C-alpha positions in Angstrom: 10.1 20.2 -43.3 8.4 17.3 -41.5 10.8 15.6 -39.1 10.4 12.1 -37.5 12.3 11.3 -34.3 13.4 7.9 -33.1 14.7 8.1 -29.5 16.6 5.2 -27.8 17.9 4.7 -24.4 17.0 6.1 -21.0 14.9 9.2 -19.9 18.1 11.3 -20.0 18.3 10.6 -23.8 14.6 11.3 -24.1 15.1 14.8 -22.7 17.8 15.5 -25.3 15.3 14.3 -28.0 12.7 16.7 -26.6 15.2 19.6 -26.7 16.1 18.9 -30.3 12.5 18.6 -31.3 11.7 21.9 -29.6 14.4 23.8 -31.3 13.4 22.4 -34.7 9.7 23.2 -34.1 10.7 26.8 -33.0 12.4 27.2 -36.4 9.3 26.2 -38.3 9.7 22.4 -38.8 6.9 20.0 -38.0 7.2 16.8 -36.0 5.6 13.6 -37.0 5.1 10.3 -35.1 5.5 8.4 -38.3 9.2 8.4 -39.5 8.2 6.9 -42.9 6.2 10.0 -43.6 8.9 12.4 -42.6 11.2 14.5 -44.9 14.0 14.0 -42.4 14.6 11.4 -39.7 16.6 12.0 -36.6 17.8 8.9 -34.7 18.9 9.7 -31.1 21.1 6.8 -30.0 22.5 5.2 -26.9 25.9 3.6 -26.6 26.1 2.8 -22.9 26.3 -1.0 -23.3 26.5 -3.4 -26.3 22.8 -4.2 -26.5 22.0 -0.5 -26.6 24.5 0.0 -29.3 23.0 -2.9 -31.3 19.5 -1.4 -30.9 20.8 2.0 -32.0 22.5 0.5 -35.1 19.4 -1.4 -36.0 17.3 1.8 -35.8 19.8 3.7 -38.0 19.7 0.9 -40.6 15.9 0.9 -40.5 16.0 4.7 -41.2 18.4 4.0 -44.0 15.9 1.5 -45.5 13.1 4.1 -45.2 15.3 6.7 -46.9 15.9 4.3 -49.8 12.3 3.2 -50.3 10.1 6.1 -49.2 9.6 9.7 -48.5 12.5 10.6 -46.2 15.2 12.5 -48.0 17.6 13.1 -45.1 18.9 11.2 -42.1 20.6 12.7 -39.1 22.1 10.5 -36.3 22.5 12.0 -32.8 23.6 11.0 -29.3 26.2 8.8 -27.7 26.8 6.5 -30.7 28.1 9.6 -32.5 30.5 10.3 -29.7 31.9 6.7 -29.8 31.7 5.8 -33.5 31.2 9.1 -35.4 34.0 8.4 -37.9 32.8 4.8 -38.5 29.2 6.1 -39.2 30.6 8.6 -41.7 32.7 6.0 -43.4 30.2 3.0 -43.4 26.9 4.8 -43.8 27.1 7.5 -46.6 23.2 7.7 -46.3 23.7 9.6 -43.0 23.5 13.4 -43.9 24.5 14.8 -40.5 25.8 13.9 -37.0 24.8 15.5 -33.7 27.1 14.7 -30.8 25.9 15.2 -27.2 27.4 18.7 -27.1 25.9 19.6 -30.5 22.3 19.5 -29.3 22.1 23.3 -29.4 23.2 23.2 -33.1 20.6 20.7 -34.2 18.8 23.1 -36.5 21.9 24.1 -38.5 22.9 20.5 -38.8 19.5 19.3 -39.9 19.1 22.1 -42.3 22.5 21.4 -43.8 23.9 24.8 -43.1 27.4 25.4 -41.9 27.3 24.8 -38.1 29.3 27.0 -35.8 32.8 25.7 -35.0 32.2 24.6 -31.4 30.0 25.8 -28.6 32.6 26.9 -26.2 32.0 24.1 -23.8 29.9 21.1 -22.9 26.2 21.6 -23.7 23.5 22.0 -21.0 20.0 23.2 -21.9 18.0 25.7 -19.8 14.4 26.6 -19.0 14.3 29.0 -21.9 15.5 26.4 -24.4 12.6 25.3 -26.7 11.5 21.8 -25.8 8.6 19.6 -27.1 7.3 17.2 -24.6 7.4 13.6 -25.9 6.0 11.8 -22.9 2.2 11.6 -22.2 0.9 15.0 -21.0 0.6 13.9 -17.3 4.3 13.3 -16.6 7.6 14.7 -17.7 11.4 14.4 -17.1 13.7 17.3 -16.2 17.4 16.8 -16.6 19.1 18.7 -13.7 22.7 18.0 -14.6 24.9 16.4 -17.2 28.1 14.4 -17.2 29.7 12.4 -14.3 32.7 12.6 -12.1 32.7 8.9 -11.0 35.3 6.5 -12.4 33.4 3.2 -12.3 35.5 0.7 -14.2 32.6 -0.6 -16.4 31.2 2.8 -17.4 32.1 5.0 -20.4 29.6 7.8 -19.6 32.3 10.3 -18.4 34.1 10.0 -21.7 30.9 10.4 -23.7 29.1 13.1 -21.6 32.0 14.9 -20.0 32.5 16.3 -16.5 29.6 16.7 -14.1 27.8 20.1 -14.4 24.6 21.3 -12.8 21.9 23.5 -14.1 21.2 26.7 -12.1 18.6 26.0 -9.4 16.3 28.8 -10.5 16.3 27.5 -14.1 15.1 24.0 -12.9 12.4 25.5 -10.7 11.2 27.7 -13.6 11.0 24.7 -15.9 9.1 22.7 -13.3 6.7 25.5 -12.7 6.0 25.8 -16.4 5.4 22.0 -16.7 3.0 22.0 -13.8 1.2 25.0 -15.2 0.7 23.0 -18.5 -1.1 20.2 -16.6 1.8 17.9 -15.8 1.1 16.0 -12.6 4.4 14.2 -12.1 7.9 15.5 -12.6 10.9 13.1 -12.6 14.4 14.6 -12.1 17.2 12.8 -13.9 20.9 13.1 -14.3 23.8 10.7 -14.3 24.0 11.2 -10.6 21.1 13.3 -9.2 22.6 13.3 -5.7 25.7 15.2 -6.9 23.4 18.1 -8.0 24.9 21.5 -7.0 28.3 20.3 -5.9 30.0 22.1 -8.8 28.0 25.2 -8.0 29.2 25.2 -4.4 25.8 24.1 -3.0 25.7 22.0 0.1 22.9 19.4 0.0 22.0 20.8 -3.4 19.5 18.1 -4.3 17.7 18.5 -1.0 17.6 22.3 -1.5 16.2 21.8 -5.0 13.5 19.3 -3.9 12.4 21.6 -1.1 11.9 24.5 -3.6 10.0 22.2 -6.0 7.8 20.9 -3.2 6.7 24.4 -2.3 5.7 25.5 -5.8 2.2 26.7 -6.1 0.6 24.4 -8.7 -2.9 24.4 -10.3 -3.4 20.9 -9.0 -1.5 18.6 -6.6 1.5 16.9 -8.2 4.3 14.5 -7.5 8.1 15.1 -7.7 10.6 12.2 -7.7 14.2 11.8 -8.6 16.1 8.9 -10.2 19.7 7.6 -10.2 21.0 8.3 -6.7 24.5 7.4 -5.7 24.6 5.3 -2.4 27.4 7.4 -1.0 25.4 10.6 -1.2 22.1 9.7 0.5 22.4 12.4 3.3 20.3 12.9 6.4 19.2 16.3 5.0 18.0 14.6 1.8 15.9 12.0 3.8 14.6 14.8 6.1 13.5 16.8 3.1 11.7 13.8 1.5 9.9 13.2 4.9 8.8 16.8 5.3 7.0 17.3 2.0 4.0 15.3 0.8 4.6 16.3 -2.8 8.0 14.5 -2.8 7.5 10.9 -3.7 9.1 8.5 -1.1 10.9 6.5 -3.8 14.6 6.1 -4.1 16.3 4.6 -7.1 19.9 3.7 -6.0 22.0 1.7 -8.5 24.2 -0.4 -6.2 25.7 -2.7 -8.9 26.7 -5.5 -6.5 27.1 -6.6 -2.8 30.5 -8.2 -2.8 33.0 -5.7 -1.3 35.9 -7.4 -3.3 34.0 -7.0 -6.6 32.8 -3.4 -5.8 36.5 -2.4 -5.2 37.3 -4.0 -8.6 34.5 -1.9 -10.1 36.0 1.2 -8.5 32.9 1.9 -6.5 33.5 0.8 -2.9 30.8 -0.2 -0.5 29.6 -3.6 0.5 26.4 -5.5 1.1 26.7 -5.0 4.8 27.1 -1.2 4.3 24.2 -1.1 1.9 21.9 -3.0 4.2 22.6 -0.4 6.9 21.7 2.3 4.4 18.5 0.6 3.5 17.6 0.2 7.2 18.3 3.9 7.7 16.1 4.9 4.7 13.2 2.8 5.8 13.4 4.1 9.3 13.4 7.7 8.1 10.8 7.2 5.4 8.3 4.5 6.5 6.7 2.9 3.4 9.4 4.2 1.1 9.8 2.3 -2.2 13.4 1.2 -3.0 14.7 0.4 -6.5 18.2 -0.7 -7.5 20.1 -1.9 -10.5 22.6 -4.8 -10.2 25.3 -6.1 -12.5 26.2 -9.8 -12.9 29.2 -11.2 -14.7 31.7 -8.4 -14.0 35.2 -9.7 -14.7 36.4 -11.8 -11.7 32.9 -12.4 -10.3 33.1 -15.8 -8.6 30.3 -18.1 -7.6 30.9 -17.0 -4.0 30.5 -13.3 -5.1 27.2 -14.2 -6.9 26.0 -16.2 -3.9 26.7 -13.2 -1.7 24.7 -11.0 -4.1 21.8 -13.4 -3.9 21.8 -13.3 -0.1 21.9 -9.5 -0.2 18.9 -9.3 -2.4 17.0 -11.7 -0.2 17.9 -9.6 2.8 17.3 -6.2 1.2 13.8 -7.0 -0.1 13.8 -4.3 -2.8 10.5 -3.2 -4.2 11.9 -3.0 -7.7 15.1 -4.4 -9.2 16.8 -4.3 -12.6 19.6 -6.7 -13.5 22.2 -6.1 -16.2 24.7 -8.5 -17.6 28.2 -7.1 -17.8 29.0 -5.6 -21.3 32.7 -5.7 -22.3 33.3 -2.3 -23.7 36.8 -1.6 -25.3 36.9 1.9 -24.0 36.1 1.0 -20.4 38.8 0.3 -17.7 37.2 -3.1 -17.0 38.0 -4.3 -20.6 41.6 -4.9 -19.5 40.7 -7.0 -16.5 41.1 -10.7 -16.3 38.5 -13.3 -15.2 35.9 -12.6 -18.0 32.8 -14.8 -17.8 31.2 -16.4 -20.8 27.8 -15.2 -22.0 25.9 -18.3 -20.9 27.2 -17.9 -17.3 26.1 -14.2 -17.3 22.7 -15.1 -18.7 22.1 -17.8 -16.1 23.0 -15.5 -13.2 20.9 -12.7 -14.5 17.9 -15.1 -14.9 18.4 -16.5 -11.4 18.5 -13.1 -9.8 15.4 -11.9 -11.7 13.5 -15.1 -10.6 14.4 -14.3 -7.0 13.2 -10.7 -7.4 9.9 -11.9 -8.9 9.2 -13.9 -5.8 10.1 -11.0 -3.6 8.0 -8.6 -5.6 5.0 -10.9 -5.5 5.2 -11.2 -1.7 5.7 -7.5 -1.1 2.8 -6.5 -3.3 0.4 -8.6 -1.2 0.7 -6.0 1.5 -1.4 -3.7 -0.7 -4.4 -6.1 -0.9 -7.6 -4.4 0.4 -5.9 -1.0 0.9 -7.0 2.3 -0.6 -4.1 4.1 -2.2 -3.4 7.2 -4.3 -2.8 6.6 -8.0 -2.0 8.6 -11.1 -4.4 7.6 -13.9 -2.4 6.9 -17.1 -5.1 5.9 -19.6 -6.1 2.6 -21.3 -3.9 -0.3 -20.6 -1.2 -1.2 -23.1 -2.3 -4.8 -22.9 -6.0 -4.5 -23.5 -8.6 -1.8 -24.1 -10.8 -3.5 -21.5 -8.7 -2.1 -18.7 -7.3 1.2 -17.6 -3.9 1.7 -16.1 -2.6 3.8 -13.2 0.5 4.1 -11.1 1.2 4.3 -7.3 3.8 6.8 -6.1 6.0 3.8 -5.6 5.9 3.0 -9.4 8.0 5.1 -11.6 7.0 5.4 -15.3 8.2 2.8 -17.8 10.5 0.9 -15.5 8.2 -0.5 -12.7 4.9 -2.3 -12.5 1.5 -0.6 -12.8 -2.0 -0.7 -11.3 -4.7 -2.2 -13.6 -8.2 -0.7 -13.2 -11.0 -3.3 -13.8 -13.8 -1.4 -12.1 -14.7 2.2 -11.6 -16.9 3.9 -9.1 -18.5 7.2 -10.0 -16.9 9.5 -12.5 -15.2 7.7 -15.5 -11.4 7.9 -15.3 -9.5 10.6 -17.1 -5.8 10.5 -18.0 -3.7 12.6 -15.6 -6.1 12.4 -12.7 -4.9 11.7 -9.1 -7.6 9.3 -7.7 -7.8 6.7 -5.1 -7.7 3.0 -5.8 -8.9 0.0 -3.8 -6.6 -2.9 -4.4 -8.5 -6.1 -5.1 -5.8 -8.4 -6.5 -2.0 -8.6 -6.8 0.3 -10.2 -9.3 4.1 -10.6 -9.6 4.7 -6.9 -10.5 1.3 -5.3 -10.9 -1.8 -4.5 -8.8 -5.5 -4.7 -9.8 -8.2 -2.6 -8.3 -11.3 -0.5 -8.3 -11.0 3.2 -9.0 -12.9 5.2 -6.4 -14.8 8.4 -6.8 -12.6 10.2 -4.3 -9.5 12.0 -5.6 -6.1 11.5 -4.1 -6.4 14.8 -2.2 -9.6 13.7 -0.5 -12.0 15.7 -2.8 -14.6 14.2 -5.2 -13.1 13.4 -8.6 -14.1 15.9 -11.3 
């Protein structure tokens, strides 16, 4: 059976999609990048916030239209939307032939084939290095999910209800998966979880993430590679973690720390704690321990009760912090979240305007920070032809994570033509708001001639 996948949401969802694809391929099914040509379509959904839910519903409806008018005969819906609205999907969309919840990923073959699925898996699902998995990212980078679930009780978040309690994969399983990916030619591995910095706590590991990173940094790989982790909690950036990042060149000096806000009053209301003052001290500590480190955060505007004074404090914090990368989300009022019952809701226009203002500020900050790269020679991972034009190639600095940050555009090449997945050096010749432009040099990133 030919199966087409539509994957929505963050890299954590993409890993689930790859695991489902791998299991189906291991049982003789064939993947296709063209859902309209598939015999069966699997839509892996996201339900974290309302825009993600709307995007997921639209993808399901598009799959329904394909089923009505073309080749696909079956449709399966997977992921978080199933956990939240499974009964509604069954009732409102009879065209859906099967549902795969987040803990049913290991049963995707039985569900897609329409066979009687086992009655429960005995606990929350978590894949391992021996689970078949089909890489859906470009060949030069990959994601590894190191844990699942979450123990935090943030008022705006429904992930613990959807994904269950936090649970870490065994360290040796992650190391084995990483070794296999590097052996296949992957040059960059990105570790993901709802909270990567909590890795190993449930296994009794102290500084589990630092221990894991040190093991990965010491892997013998066919070619030099990068390892980064995403989604760190600000309360869990330990001295040991920073020391580990500083000690190993293979570990990217990049920290993605979703802070959500800077107002202490609002952070308490969010059930997160912290403050802008505390976070600025953390940022200073990181930059002192890791000179040149790139910092990314995610912030939320429009949380119930956010006053103009709270927002002004957030603006001042962003100006002081000088993040390299910043994402801004408008508050999404989810019925199953604790924040749904709070007073002080803001209207959509106010949320939009605050989001737009904060992004405009970050654009100016990013433009100014990128000017420091002008004239410098830096290591880059070559990605391939630019998505914007075939006249340029695209690469990324270690400080640019895939999909979410800016890129380096290559408009001139010295020596060997570029190849996807190479680590080369780039001389930066121009800077823009979020992107760099430069000349790709003959020398590879490890100081040897490019081959």
